[in-house]
C-alpha angles and dihedrals in degrees: 000000000000121000091239092054092045091051090051092050092048092047092049091048092052091049091050093048091048091050093051092047094050096045101075093039091075094058101034094098097053115105116228120251111250103167144010112272111259094014113147123212135179134192120204133213133183089018107178139177121196139153118262119192108222098175129027142155132176116229136177120227112201123213091260094044105069120128140078114321139166111231132182117247112204121231111259114158141010124224113196132189117232147090141253124216113223099175148340125022121001120241122193117265092234092055092047093050090047090053092050089048089061090058100049134054116253130039112282123221116256122261113278096030123117139184122265117283099202134074118285133209116238124191118205139161106239099197096170132042119249144086115314138176115220110206150172123201148157136224106249122209120200139162149136123269140199111200130191139175129219111243124245093263095049092235100117149337128277141152093073118192133184135199149110132269141191138190138144145234137182115040119211135183136181141099137283126204110232093229091055124102103215121197116271114261095029130119090242090056091052091047092055088077086078095056 
């Protein structure tokens, strides 16, 4: 191998090494993208769904009075849809409810809505005599949230906010006999509190 060729190879090698070494140095200071700028996210804890009886009335069906009847259930409780901010940045109630909706089964009512606050008519087939509770109720969803927003560069999350929210889905009505033992977690079981 001639001295001239060897010098050329060595020089080319040094140039290549220098080029490789200098390449990454130009991008080393750039932070990686971790989220889409402006993207909002929420995590939920203590998320619960349970029946709340909004209307109920106890009635007595005599032996000669069985059959299908429409009875009036008296207003008892209101369930409203909304959120409370307990700290940090404030996120809109509609966005918070929409986020909770994605974590529970059933479509939740929009923020600001509430259950009826007047008596309701309930039709039921009373096929046995006894003491009953006619009722109307909803499945209430509630929980605590931690919300955050991706920054304008997409490099991390900020604007954290905390709070709790509630809403409801699935309305049910009917009657429960006070001597029954309804399954736990059902509307009838919740209505037995008015026996």
